[in-house]
N, C-alpha and C positions, 0 to 999 in steps of 0.2 A: 294206780285208781287214789285219790284224794280222798282225805274226809270230807271234801267240798265236792265230791262226787266228782270234780274233774279227772279225765283219763286219755292217755296217748297211747298208740301204735304208732309204731315204727320197726322197719328191718332193723336186725343185730348188724347187717353188712352197714350199717351206719357209722357203728361204733367200734374207734380205731383201735389198735393192739396197743395196750398200756406198754408204755416205756419208760425206764428210770426214773424219769421226774414226771411223769403223769400224776394228777393228781384226783380222778375220776371222769367221770362224763357226766353232764347234766342231760336229762333225760327231757324234765320242763321244769318250766321257772315256776315257785312257789309262792303263791299271796300271802299276805300276814296272815299268820294264826291257819296256814294250810297243814300235813304233814301227809305223806305217802303209806297208807294203811295196804297195799297191796301191789307187787310185782312181780311178773313173771313171764319167763320167754315161752314160746309156744309156737309150733307148726300151723301154716296159713289155712291149712287145712281143717287141725281141729278145733272143736267148740270148749271154748274157755269163761266159767264163769268165777263171778267173785261175789260175795255179800258184804255189801256196806252199809250200815246203818239199816240193818236188817232186812234188806232189800237185796232179791241176788238179780244180779246184772250178768248179761252174755257179753265179754269184752272181746269177744272173737268177731263180735257186728261192729268194731269201732272201724268208723273209715282210717287208711294208712297213710300217714304225716311223715312230715322232714322230723328229724329228732329235736327235741329245742322249741319245735311251734307251738303255736299256741292250743293247750288242749281243750276237748269236749268236752261242753256239762250234758253230764249222765244223768237222765230225766227216770 
């Protein structure tokens, strides 16, 4: 979840194992001035919430996408 209420949900199986030369894995592309404010891994059956800008958002309801896909705008 970002400060501009963009979010993405993807399987951890998409994240490659870290090798010696690895520099990390990008989950989503950020816009100018955007930053990640919440990140978590959770079981698909689990209900997970994040509070962003004073609003409670159920992240478990997000549509599952491929890693580094266009994130959803959370309302």
